TIKOL-656250 format. One record per residue: residue in three letters; x, y, z of N, C-alpha, C in turn; residue number from 0. Coordinates in steps of 0.001 Angstrom, whole numbers. Atoms other than C-alpha are relative to their C-alpha. Last residue first. Layout:
<pts>
 type    n_px    n_py    n_pz   ca_px   ca_py   ca_pz    c_px    c_py    c_pz seq
  ALA       X       Y       Z       X       Y       Z       X       Y       Z NUM
...
</pts>
This chain:
<pts>
 type    n_px    n_py    n_pz   ca_px   ca_py   ca_pz    c_px    c_py    c_pz seq
  LYS   -1768     -95    -353  170741  151809  -49075     515    1464    -806 365
  ALA    -111    -961   -1342  166863  153036  -48276    1533    -115    -380 364
  SER      92   -1694     171  165709  152175  -52163     863    1074    1141 363
  ARG    -792    -808     585  166996  149110  -51708     514     961    -514 362
  ASP   -1474     313    -752  165028  147961  -48546     572     610   -1009 361
  ASN    -150   -1509    -768  161961  149928  -50561    1224    -380     928 360
  GLU    -176   -1170    1154  162285  147635  -53624     242    1200    1392 359
  MET   -1226    -298     425  162833  144768  -51344     444    1280    -676 358
  PHE   -1052      46    -628  159831  145214  -49293    1402     -45     -11 357
  ALA     404   -1370    -280  157218  146224  -52176    1394     173    1181 356
  LYS    -789   -1300     872  158171  143104  -53710     190    1227     527 355
  LEU   -1209     578     432  157228  141127  -51084     753     910    -802 354
  ALA    -458    -913    -994  153941  143215  -50967    1720    -462     602 353
  ALA     -88   -1300     -85  153386  142702  -54260     617     674    1667 352
  VAL   -1039    -292     664  154034  139206  -53735     510    1274    -485 351
  VAL   -1216     375    -736  151809  138514  -50641    1531      88   -1276 350
  LYS     302    -973   -1692  148894  140476  -52330    1210    -368     417 349
  ARG    -833   -1189     925  149372  137951  -55528      83    1273     799 348
  ASN   -1073     205     870  148933  135205  -53579     437    1018    -574 347
  GLU   -1274     124   -1296  146319  136101  -51131     968    -278    -361 346
  ASP     -69   -1650    -201  144025  137551  -54565    1056    -511    1179 345
  GLU    -605   -1248     968  144384  133946  -56160     417    1317     543 344
  THR     704     401    1478  143918  131929  -52890     590     929   -1102 343
  GLY    1235    -236    -576  146511  130812  -50416   -1043    -201   -1602 342
  VAL    1150    -701    1368  149305  128702  -51072   -1401      47     835 341
  SER     795     907     394  151164  128570  -47193    -279     460   -1775 340
  MET     723    -696     697  154316  130557  -46737   -1066   -1103    -618 339
  ARG     694    1025     371  157113  129491  -44423   -1313     557    -724 338
  LEU    1587    -186    -537  159334  132547  -43688    -149   -1378    -565 337
  ALA    1186     503    1320  163015  131972  -43738   -1513      38     138 336
  ASN     221    -566    1246  166021  133492  -42075    -688    -345    -871 335
  PRO     442   -1255    -431  166022  131835  -38436     -68    1008   -1130 334
  PHE    -276    -743    1576  166167  128402  -40369    -481    1751     543 333
  GLY   -1341    -303     395  166267  125680  -37671      49     957    -814 332
  TYR    -712    1265    1197  162667  124459  -37181    1571     567     172 331
  GLY    -158    1168    -829  162536  126691  -34271     -42   -1847   -1037 330
  ILE    -960    -532    -761  162991  129902  -36291     581   -2070     812 329
  VAL    -221    1870    -355  160625  128641  -38742     991     101     165 328
  ARG   -1819      16    -222  158722  132012  -38756     434   -1341     645 327
  ARG    -740     767   -1572  155458  131315  -40171    1179     223    -214 326
  LEU   -1323    1038     992  153803  134064  -43125    -364    -750    1983 325
  LEU    -746     626   -1056  151019  136759  -41479     526   -1454    -598 324
  ILE    -698     755     382  149963  139445  -43940     774   -1348     919 323
  ARG    1294     736    -237  147627  142353  -42549    1058   -1055    -282 322
  GLU    1102     -51     721  150085  144975  -44554    -893   -1286     265 321
  ALA     289   -1231     402  152031  145724  -41471   -1005      13   -1032 320
  LYS    1047     -45    -640  152182  142098  -40841    -449    1445     419 319
  LEU    1347    1028     416  154204  141869  -43824    -846     344     786 318
  ALA    1173    -882     830  156456  144426  -42943   -1075    -862    -791 317
  LYS     644   -1148    -502  157553  143046  -39996    -995     575    -430 316
  ASP    1271     471    -974  157795  139175  -41112    -763    1716     958 315
  ALA    1587     334     -24  160172  140779  -43268   -1190     -46      96 314
  ASP    1001    -966     276  161813  142246  -41066    -846    -138    -877 313
  SER    1081   -1032   -1138  162011  139526  -39235    -110     605      -3 312
  ALA    1096     -23    -526  163246  137401  -42252    -967     377    1425 311
  ARG      35    1388   -1168  166124  139513  -42546   -1263    -415    -343 310
  ARG     492     739    1120  166703  142397  -45292    -501   -1616     559 309
  GLY    1399    -379     532  166500  145176  -42974    -247   -1010   -1408 308
  ASP     986    -802   -1463  170286  144385  -41499   -1158     563   -1410 307
  GLU    -469   -1179     236  171806  141340  -44024   -1261     924     328 306
  ASP    -187     -67   -1509  171600  137534  -43833     288    1630      67 305
  PRO   -1448    -357    -120  169764  137658  -47092     249     262    1701 304
  PHE     481   -1383     103  165564  136056  -46902    1941     464      22 303
  HIS    -953    -547    -787  164637  132295  -47670     909    1822    -437 302
  VAL   -1312   -1647     676  162006  131702  -48497     361     231     979 301
  LEU   -1315    -625   -1116  160058  127992  -47748     711    1292    -717 300
  LEU   -1022    -291     556  156729  127329  -49865    1450     560    1487 299
  PHE    -819   -1049    -516  153799  125713  -48852    1076       7    -494 298
  ASN    1059   -1014    -188  150662  123254  -50128     644    1678     421 297
  THR    1142     281   -1002  153276  120246  -50957    -908    1270    -163 296
  VAL     885     933    1129  156033  119325  -53696   -1086     316    1025 295
  SER     910     328    -661  158572  122292  -52784   -1171    -487    -549 294
  PRO    1414     696     944  161478  123646  -54093    -665    -713     665 293
  THR    -177    1600     261  162957  125656  -51758    -951    -556    -881 292
  VAL     908     762    -212  163143  129486  -52162     199   -1598    -682 291
  GLU    -520     962     381  165894  132116  -52738   -1130   -1007     844 290
  LEU    -388     951   -1342  164969  135648  -52648     262   -1157    -183 289
  GLY   -1712     -37    -447  166291  137691  -55381    -456    -830    1478 288
  LEU    -197   -1039   -1141  162586  138906  -56188    1209     147     268 287
  ALA     224    -956     767  162229  136461  -59368     503    1847     672 286
  SER   -1269     272     446  162026  133796  -56978     936    1336    -789 285
  ILE    -864    -323    -756  159097  135333  -55745    1526    -430      -1 284
  ARG      66   -1365    -128  157426  135112  -58741    1130     453    1059 283
  ASP    -363    -509    1235  158562  131608  -60133     324    2138     713 282
  THR   -1254     479      -3  157849  129757  -56638     461    1306   -1095 281
  LEU    -633    -404   -1693  154546  131705  -56146    1724     -19    -167 280
  TRP     314   -1789    -541  153552  130840  -59659     730     746     764 279
  ALA   -1073    -179    1052  154797  127095  -59519    -270    1481      31 278
  LEU   -1057     682    -625  152847  126481  -56002    1115     616   -1046 277
  TRP    -628   -1431    -657  149924  128937  -57975    1002    -670     985 276
  GLN    -613   -1435     808  149524  126335  -60341     276    1031     457 275
  GLU   -1118      45    1025  149681  123055  -58521     405    1368    -536 274
  ASN   -1176     348    -853  147546  123996  -55419    1360     401   -1037 273
  HIS     281   -1549    -108  144142  125136  -57571    1953    -308     758 272
  ASP    -375    -949    1120  145017  121875  -59097      20    1095     257 271
  ALA   -1078     162     214  145165  120072  -55507     317     818   -1385 270
  ALA   -1159    -759    -641  142287  121816  -54471    1449    -368    -363 269
  LYS     170   -1112     300  139855  120645  -57413    1270     950     983 268
  SER    -411     -20    1382  140926  117260  -57223     -50    1252    -274 267
  ALA   -1337     460     -42  140091  117540  -53558     701     118    -827 266
  HIS    -359    -780    -446  136344  118789  -54454    1649      91     175 265
  ALA    -470   -1380     554  136177  116446  -56674     703     741     522 264
  PRO   -1403    -209      -6  136983  113631  -54136     -20     926    -909 263
  ASP       8   -1163    1268  133255  114236  -52981    1764     355     -80 262
  SER     679     566     999  133026  110731  -51111    -356    1087    -866 261
  LEU    -232    1741    1081  135755  110636  -49398    -863      59    -808 260
  ALA   -1296   -1026    1179  135027  114610  -47646     500    -710   -1041 259
  ALA     918    -707    1524  131292  112855  -46623    1204     639    -636 258
  VAL     602     802    1654  133314  110279  -45063    -261     540    -637 257
  GLY   -1070     806    1184  135343  112539  -43128    -125    -681    -697 256
  ALA    -580    -274    1153  132750  114557  -42114    1022    -450    -797 255
  ALA    1368    -171    1289  130629  111611  -40620     541    1359    -819 254
  ILE      43    1239     619  133872  111040  -38614   -1019     -35   -1031 253
  ALA   -1581     170    1149  134955  114318  -37660    -835   -1472    -250 252
  PRO    -596   -1285     820  131237  115238  -36130    1042    -618    -885 251
  ALA    1159     350     723  131040  111871  -34255    -316    1051   -1049 250
  SER    1536    -593    -447  133936  112794  -32342    -484    -635   -1395 249
  VAL     334    -128    1164  137419  110558  -32725   -1547     166     -21 248
  ASN   -1719   -1060     301  139480  109523  -29511    -855     864   -1251 247
  PHE     469    -818    1522  136119  107677  -28258     738    1193    -286 246
  PRO    1538     611     453  137301  104648  -26647    -710     594    -790 245
  GLY    1160    -276    -912  140957  106644  -26014   -1356    -465    -531 244
  ARG     836   -1101     686  143918  104795  -27908   -1217     333    1336 243
  ILE    -128   -1293    -818  146003  102388  -25666   -1047    1561    -640 242
  ARG     198       5   -1518  144459   99086  -26948     157    1268    1168 241
  ASN     912     -41    -860  143893  100261  -29906    -128    -138     942 240
  LEU     437   -1277    -129  147243  101379  -30999   -1389     282     779 239
  VAL    -624    -881    -902  148425   98224  -30281    -821     817     418 238
  ASP      52     567   -1170  146326   96062  -32272     180    1044    1219 237
  ALA    1695   -1524    -309  146931   98943  -35227    -764    -933    1638 236
  ILE     -82   -1395    -467  150538   97232  -34490   -1307    1053     257 235
  PRO     -27    -456   -1510  149190   93832  -34905    1109    1212     890 234
  GLY    1048     -68   -1454  147718   94538  -37854     639    -155    1058 233
  PRO     464     994    -280  150105   96359  -39637    -576    -748     760 232
  ALA   -1286    1127    -561  149808   99482  -39984    -526   -1238     -10 231
  TYR      61    1439    1017  147656  102450  -41906    1319    -636     430 230
  CYS   -1533     413     217  147237  105580  -40013    -629   -1097    -604 229
  TRP    -355    1158     123  144618  108387  -39693    1025   -1138    -234 228
  GLY   -1053     719     796  143844  111723  -38956      32   -1487       6 227
  LEU     811    1001     499  140767  114168  -37671    1360    -734    -619 226
  ARG   -1000     363   -1008  141284  117422  -35666    -273   -1739    -611 225
  LEU     483    1216    -741  137843  119150  -36578     992   -1352     894 224
  ALA     744    -420    -823  139401  122420  -37234    -599   -1325    1033 223
  ALA   -1125    -984   -1477  141914  121631  -39436    -491    -234     971 222
  LEU     662     623    -905  138958  119509  -42158    1177     304    1333 221
  GLY     314    -972    -566  140229  121216  -45095    -615    -204    1298 220
  HIS    1428     679     274  140338  117878  -47167    -357    1000     896 219
  ILE     764     -91    1161  143714  119182  -48369   -1293    -627      20 218
  LYS    -769    -602    1064  145158  119626  -45194    -810      -9   -1394 217
  SER    -136   -1643    -309  143500  118860  -41795     584     642   -1240 216
  PHE    1064    -698     955  141921  115182  -43321     342    1674     316 215
  THR    1092    -665    -960  145046  113148  -42037    -785     971   -1178 214
  ARG     522    -939     819  147727  110765  -42537   -1260     808     877 213
  THR     983    -693    -582  150173  108299  -40953    -836    1532    -978 212
  MET     -29   -1388     289  152143  105666  -42144   -1128     763     399 211
  VAL    1130    -274     206  153353  102571  -40475     239    1022    -228 210
  THR     639   -1002     585  156136  100170  -40601   -1037     844    -378 209
  ASN    -322   -1218   -1077  157746   97425  -38881    -772    1341    -837 208
  ASP     732     359   -1299  156015   94172  -40493     274    1230     744 207
  THR    -857     157   -1402  156733   94865  -44088    -972     -41    1375 206
  SER    -989    1268     392  154865   94325  -47799    1034     313    1158 205
  SER     201    1400     271  152110   96187  -46653     384    -858    -310 204
  VAL     610     199   -1262  153365   99258  -44733    -874   -1720    -526 203
  LEU   -1035     963    -657  156166   99081  -47707   -1066      47    1327 202
  GLU    -263     877     929  153241   99971  -50484    1341    -650    1238 201
  VAL     533    1042     -68  151167  101911  -48200    1035   -1071    -420 200
  GLY     197     589    -590  153681  104936  -47900    -494   -1718     205 199
  ALA      95    -707   -1218  153325  107915  -49631     -78   -1504    1333 198
  GLU    1388     926     129  154612  106568  -53327     286     734    2189 197
  TYR     800    -199   -1306  156246  109519  -54958    -888   -1382     455 196
  ASP    -429     903    -696  158435  108857  -58056     -81    -278    1400 195
  ASN     763    1371    -303  155502  109899  -59984     935    -648     484 194
  ARG   -1595     349     306  155803  113347  -58970     462   -1363    -114 193
  CYS     172     541    1223  152573  115282  -57977    1494     -89    -743 192
  VAL    -804     151     690  151861  115747  -54490     448    -760   -1276 191
  TYR    -521   -1401     813  149567  117635  -52844     989    -543    -979 190
  GLU    1008    -430     781  147361  114546  -51491     761     902    -810 189
  ALA     284    1325     984  150655  113268  -49628   -1027     262   -1241 188
  TYR     423    -717    2271  150710  115986  -48432     -11    -210     -47 187
  ALA    1128    -534    -318  150157  114346  -43882    -151    1208   -1796 186
  ALA     -18   -1119    1474  152587  112018  -45263   -1376     646    -159 185
  ASP     762    -937    -132  154358  110934  -42049    -489     873   -1020 184
  ILE     329   -1242    1134  155941  108015  -42457   -1110     988     226 183
  VAL    1457    -700     394  156803  106012  -39355     189    1000    -996 182
  LEU    -112   -1390     891  159763  103377  -39305   -1760     557     -20 181
  LEU    1972    -616     833  159393  101028  -36342     183    1231    -606 180
  VAL     886    -700    -275  162582   99051  -35518    -905     738   -1272 179
  ASN     748    -268   -1708  162937   95740  -34518     -75    1777      -8 178
  GLU    1130     155     171  163683   94743  -38050    -172     689     898 177
  PRO     478    1232    -773  166847   96796  -38189   -1489    -464      97 176
  LEU     875      43   -1132  166703   99449  -40755    -317    -971     970 175
  GLY   -1628    -626    -694  168971   99683  -44302    -218    -544    1918 174
  LYS    -808     958     -18  165586   97893  -45841    1207     111     952 173
  ARG     441    1201    -713  163540  100327  -44731    1054   -1056      17 172
  LEU     276     250   -1393  165706  102832  -45652    -635    -847     819 171
  ARG   -1769    -199    -380  166733  102080  -49056      82     -32    1267 170
  GLN    -150    1404     133  162505  101450  -49624    1736    -101     536 169
  LEU     407     369    -810  162632  104940  -48866    -283   -1478     315 168
  GLU    -696     142   -1089  165150  105839  -51274    -825    -164    1654 167
  ASP    -989     418     179  163526  104401  -54126     756     166    1308 166
  TYR    -211    1332    -667  160472  105784  -53131     923    -885     331 165
  PRO     958     741     962  161272  109319  -53498    -101    -933     601 164
  LEU    -663    1437     441  161976  111032  -50508    -508    -596    -947 163
  TYR      18    1140    -683  160683  114569  -49783    1282    -842    -784 162
  THR   -1028     820     739  161283  118569  -50004    -856   -1604     514 161
  GLY     555     298    1170  158319  120828  -48888     857    -945    -552 160
  THR    -858    -715    1097  160819  122900  -46320    -668    -813   -1347 159
  PRO      39   -1410     883  158682  123288  -43517     465     183    -716 158
  ASN     213   -1287    -283  157053  119926  -43374    1306     909    1187 157
  ASN      31    -490   -1625  158320  117094  -44923    -508    1502     117 156
  PRO   -1516   -1277     655  157492  115139  -47831    -328     904    1729 155
  ASN    -430     426    1250  157545  112891  -46696   -1786     -91    -194 154
  ALA     941    -698     757  157934  113325  -42655     173     -60   -1676 153
  LEU    -740    -112    1351  160327  110513  -41185   -1422     645   -1036 152
  PHE    1167    -940     229  160183  109528  -37548     146     712   -1468 151
  VAL     -93   -1855     845  162354  106842  -37031   -1255     555    -679 150
  ILE    1168    -532     699  161839  104311  -33996     335    1347    -841 149
  LYS    1479     889     429  163167  101953  -31743    -897     932    -654 148
  THR     776    -998     962  166974  103049  -31619   -1264    -892     258 147
  LYS    1199    -547   -1158  168584  101717  -28472    -952     680    -965 146
  ASP    1021     869    -976  170678   99188  -30122   -1121     745     510 145
  THR    -444     621   -1201  171884  101924  -32633    -626    -693     653 144
  VAL     683    1256    -873  171108  103783  -35436     908    -666     673 143
  LYS     270    -498   -1391  172325  107602  -36264    -510   -1341     637 142
  GLU   -1445      84    -559  174593  106326  -39647    -750     556    2027 141
  LEU    -352    1588    -751  171010  104912  -40546    1387     341     376 140
  ILE     950     669   -1057  169517  108442  -40747     241   -1725     642 139
  ALA   -1132    -551    -630  173340  110081  -42415   -1275    -525    1172 138
  ASP    -947     659    -566  172442  107185  -45190     269    1086    1605 137
  VAL      48    1522    -455  168835  108107  -45747    1454    -521     906 136
  ASP    -998     745     750  169311  112054  -46043     219   -1627     677 135
  ALA    -179     904    -999  166156  113834  -45264    1004    -549   -1110 134
  ARG     787    1360     552  166047  117045  -48078     420    -906    1080 133
  VAL    1222       8   -1079  167323  120540  -46857   -1126   -1198    -441 132
  ASN     789    -892    1107  170218  120167  -49124   -1354     447     523 131
  LYS    -864    -503     536  171534  117057  -46968    -745     923   -1270 130
  GLU     314     528    1285  170116  116333  -44062     401     730    -300 129
  PRO     145   -1581    1346  171289  115985  -40691    -613    -963   -1367 128
  ALA    -636     216    1292  169862  112799  -38653     357    1252    -637 127
  ILE    -109    -544    1118  169146  114117  -34697     608    -177    -824 126
  VAL   -1559     841    1522  168670  111665  -32392    -614     630   -1245 125
  PRO     116    -413    1786  165604  112320  -29672    1342     251    -497 124
  THR    -891    -827     175  165917  109961  -26096    -330     574   -1738 123
  ALA   -1385     482     782  163433  108549  -24670     369    1145    -437 122
  GLY   -1207     350    -957  161015  109667  -21462    1176    -127    -561 121
  ASN    -107    1453    -485  158045  109181  -23201     495    -479     627 120
  ALA    1201      64   -1068  157308  113126  -23286    -628   -1352     414 119
  LEU    -349    -151   -1182  160607  113093  -25064   -1359     363    1433 118
  ILE   -1441     484    -373  160015  111310  -27963    -180     191    1332 117
  VAL     590    1049    -508  156320  112928  -28428    1092    -923     631 116
  ILE    1124     -17    -736  157828  116304  -28532    -329   -1560    1086 115
  ARG    -575    -844   -1011  160340  116107  -30501    -622    -597    1317 114
  TYR    -996    1206    -401  158554  114400  -33052     921    -192    1428 113
  VAL     587     916    -548  156032  117274  -32968     591   -1151     297 112
  LEU    -117    -345   -1683  158375  119648  -34025    -857   -1038     635 111
  PHE     244      66   -1010  158513  117590  -37820     -73     627    1494 110
  GLY    1433     268     -69  161351  117802  -39248    -686     256     805 109
  HIS    1378   -1390     253  163948  120159  -40261    -782    -479     400 108
  GLU    -271   -1389    -181  167182  118054  -39053    -901     659     511 107
  THR   -1059    -198    1044  165879  114437  -39469      51    1113     754 106
  TYR     661   -1324     849  164113  112845  -36943     691     265    -746 105
  ILE    -317    -904    1116  165144  109760  -34813    -856     481    -865 104
  ALA     677     103    1207  164196  107870  -31728     586    1035    -955 103
  GLU     -79    -779     293  166237  106218  -28496    -956     219   -1542 102
  ASP     -53      95    1465  165354  104207  -25854     442    1326    -615 101
  GLY    -931     886      37  166450  104548  -22507       5    -162   -1442 100
  PRO   -1983    -459    -376  163810  105658  -20895     772    -828    -523  99
  GLY     243    -333   -1547  160105  104444  -23087    1852     423     482  98
  LEU   -1152    -987    -504  159160  104364  -26703     -61     -22    1733  97
  TYR   -1078     598     266  157019  101673  -28145    1569     896     729  96
  ALA     107    1635      67  153420  102093  -26820    1786    -597    -622  95
  GLN     460     590   -1582  153607  105593  -26038     364   -1097    -224  94
  ALA   -1569    -340    -953  155956  107060  -29326    -858    -623    1291  93
  LEU    -812     709     -24  152935  104999  -31332    1363     730     568  92
  LEU     185    1260    -602  150609  107061  -29476     968   -1232       2  91
  GLY    -120      94   -1516  151783  110154  -29858    -250   -1373     503  90
  LEU   -1331     400    -483  152122  109619  -33372     295     383    1214  89
  LEU    -607    1156     620  148602  108908  -33746    1179    -264     144  88
  GLU     156     910   -1109  147537  111846  -31670     392   -1289     -82  87
  ASP    -908    -141    -927  149242  114229  -34255     241   -1172     923  86
  SER   -1092    1051     151  147619  112339  -37105     454     238    1013  85
  GLY   -1273    -756    1063  144584  114530  -36321     814    -968     224  84
  ALA      15   -1289     -72  142438  113065  -33344     761    1237    -745  83
  GLY    -345   -1338   -1519  142554  109911  -34077    -459    1290     -54  82
  CYS     387    -908     172  141462  106699  -36639     585    1155    1088  81
  VAL    -179     122   -1434  143648  102857  -36635    -315    1890    -287  80
  ILE    -390   -1234     333  143541  101139  -40494    -382     687    1824  79
  HIS   -1702    -263      -1  144838   97598  -40335      50    1779     206  78
  GLU    -376     877   -1778  141086   96025  -39689    1594     550      34  77
  PRO     220   -1048   -1095  140392   98368  -42827     317    -187    1651  76
  ASN     969    1109   -1109  142205   96735  -45142    -840     787    1313  75
  LEU    -527    1244    -823  143221   98653  -47868    -665    -425     749  74
  GLY      -8    1639     289  142219  100027  -51532     833    -421    1479  73
  TYR   -1504     -63     305  142756  104135  -50822     402   -1175    -152  72
  ALA    -740   -1081     851  139121  105079  -51108    1024    -541    -489  71
  ALA     748    -616     789  137350  102377  -49702    1095     651   -1376  70
  ALA    -542    1186     467  139853  101757  -46919    -271    -102   -1589  69
  ILE   -1878    -601     298  139185  105640  -46033     600   -1369    -833  68
  ALA     -99   -1048     982  135687  104823  -46240    1281      79    -370  67
  GLU     379     617    1221  135757  101559  -44117    -393     576   -1358  66
  ARG    -687     941     301  137568  103246  -41536    -205    -744    -899  65
  LEU   -1303    -975     796  135019  106370  -41399    1417   -1515    -773  64
  GLU     400    -603     970  132414  103848  -40866    1285     633    -858  63
  ARG     -24     886    1118  134127  101811  -38680    -486     628   -1244  62
  ALA     -35    -558    1667  135025  104869  -36590     -93   -1116    -671  61
  SER    -931      -6     572  135839  102100  -33293      82     967   -1467  60
  GLY   -1588    -108    -464  134423  103977  -30782    1104    -627   -1248  59
  ASP    -612    1390    -551  131486  104279  -32320     874     230     104  58
  PRO    -158     306    1262  130119  108193  -31377     295   -1740     -64  57
  TYR   -1455     -48     215  128483  108848  -28239     474    -705   -1185  56
  ARG    -328    1249    -281  124805  109869  -28678    1612     -82    -298  55
  GLU    -462    -299   -1202  123851  113517  -28581     663   -1240      42  54
  HIS     447    1850   -1204  122865  113631  -32044     758     550    1134  53
  SER    1151     172    -643  122543  117284  -33662     -43    -912     930  52
  VAL       6    -348    -991  126001  117287  -34524   -1377     326     957  51
  ALA    -429     153    -631  126221  115183  -37089    -175     497    1544  50
  GLU     812     754    -462  123705  117177  -39156     726   -1280    1057  49
  LYS     868    -495    -811  126134  120186  -39079   -1610   -1131     239  48
  PHE    -811    -298   -1498  129381  117827  -39829   -1472     672    1041  47
  ALA    -567     881    -923  127759  116209  -42711       5     172    1211  46
  ASP    1469     -50    -381  126543  119422  -44481    -341   -1389    1053  45
  MET     778   -1068    -792  130083  120597  -43964   -1225    -339     166  44
  ALA    -771      -1    -909  131720  117698  -45709    -406     564    1620  43
  ALA     130    1433    -568  129206  117446  -48345     442     -72    1344  42
  THR     963    -701    -231  130329  121506  -48983    -860   -1788     415  41
  SER    1328     316     962  133557  120401  -49361    -997      92    1189  40
  PRO     951    1105     106  135880  121878  -46587    -846    -215   -1108  39
  GLY     484     126   -1104  138210  125054  -46991    -630   -1425    -522  38
  LEU    1473     489     705  139193  126091  -50952    -592    -171    1336  37
  PRO     954   -1164     117  142252  128431  -49285   -1550    -698    -518  36
  THR     495    -346    1685  143671  124835  -48122    -854    1144     119  35
  GLU    1069     355      27  145344  125363  -44402    -451     104   -1488  34
  ASN     573    1157     745  149057  125136  -44261   -1321    -190    -164  33
  SER      67    1601     -78  149526  126914  -41314    -600    -719    -583  32
  SER    -870     608   -1585  150719  130637  -41248      79   -1615     272  31
  LEU    -403    1221     586  148833  131582  -44745    1691    -479     593  30
  LYS   -1141     864    -604  147131  134184  -42497    -149   -1431   -1336  29
  ILE    -420    1670     825  145726  136919  -44670     653    -646     347  28
  VAL   -1392     953    -499  144195  138758  -41643       9    -538   -1371  27
  PRO    -358    2070     133  141136  141206  -42272    1297    -359      43  26
  ALA    -161    -666    1269  140910  145207  -40429     205   -1880    -381  25
  THR    1475    1046     832  139827  144528  -37207    -132    -162   -1632  24
  GLY     299    -629     647  143203  145698  -34835   -1149    -976   -1220  23
  ASP     539   -1280    -769  145814  143673  -33443   -1153     569   -1414  22
  LEU   -1146   -1017    -107  147185  140346  -35840   -1375    1073    1222  21
  GLU     702    -782      29  145353  136805  -35346    1820    1634      11  20
  SER    1011    -296     710  146433  133730  -36837    -688    1250     386  19
  GLU     796   -1070    -894  150241  133084  -35528   -1573    -188    -873  18
  GLY    -670   -1697     311  151728  129900  -36720   -1542     730     441  17
  PRO     713     116    1424  151598  127233  -34062    -212    1625    -563  16
  VAL     662   -1283     205  153898  127285  -30831    -704    -281   -1835  15
  TYR     710    -499    1296  154256  123616  -29521       8    1096    -618  14
  ALA    1366    -228     925  155685  123968  -26465     234     -64   -1156  13
  ALA     361   -1782      -8  159577  123600  -25639   -1043    -536    -731  12
  ILE     860     -98    1249  160030  119927  -24219    -153    1798    -163  11
  ASP    -699    -158     599  162656  119233  -21364    -503     351   -1289  10
  LEU    -391   -1430    -103  160316  119593  -18519    1331     406   -1440   9
  ILE    1314    -988     417  158440  116535  -20076     554    1205     319   8
  GLY     453    -348    1388  161879  114096  -20535   -1191    1446    -106   7
  PRO   -1112   -1033     602  162043  112914  -17338    -619       9   -1253   6
  ARG   -1654     523     258  158870  112377  -15684     939     151    -763   5
  PRO     952    1187    1281  156220  114614  -14151    1553    -793     -39   4
  GLU    -595    -179    1726  157683  115837  -10725    -592    -773    -795   3
  PRO    -302    1179     658  154705  116894   -7748    1210     245   -1411   2
  THR     521     316    1169  155122  120060   -6139     168    -911    -802   1
  MET    -888     330     830  155768  120020   -2519    -902    -465   -1105   0
</pts>
């Protein structure tokens, strides 16, 4: 007899990442995974190569990395926990604070990993509707019951690129019961250029029930290494350190993370590149007659007409014929949209040209 997994496991739809390959040997423009087109800094790559040559176990507490993060952001290193990507930390938080009979809330178009970690721990996922593809504080608060233990909030959100300003985050925290943990997933924080945005540091510092997660996968270009961190109140950091793996972050990842933080000019260059081309792409794609959700991140959500030959599935096929990969987002509740990461100048121009040809060819065929 096959062993039975715990309740909730078989309800999980396995996470499907953005496509990365096409048949054939011609180069592919991959803009399906929100990776920085600038890649990691030279300092991070050099540090990684040096660390690979050593065979010893890494420092289990990732002390050097935690101190580097603390110095970069003005934080207490004792309240920082590092992980194999922020995904691991989201899973650890669910493992620590959720169980059968509990509920956890996330928003209508929120990151799919939230549902996975909730179900994996036997809890019940509760979806709060969004308003204009943005998290709605009132809708979240309406979903709270005495069974609610965690609220997961991506801010900015993937795949919409929208965000809640800090006053709304404060209102959400104040409206939640004290025993409910608010987890703010700020993976794209470094890209946000808005005066009313705050990644979550202030709420973590001023409350006992808020955690902020961050990643090195996006603006620092270290997605392949799987490196993330969270900032949490002392007691919550203590809980996470009790259940995480003893060597959950590799020595090369630690070294690369420290080096990446020592090269802020590279991150600034990536942010500047993104600000320029995000605006350019929004203008050019909108001019084609396609709706683009306003984004503060390094990606755009592009909506297609609900007409034969002009839907997102048709555009996806046409783009693949040009060796261009964007992201289908059906699982996020957008069957007729594609998510596009900001690429290099050449990649951005080629995508716009391909979309223009798609729209014009469609019109000429009618």
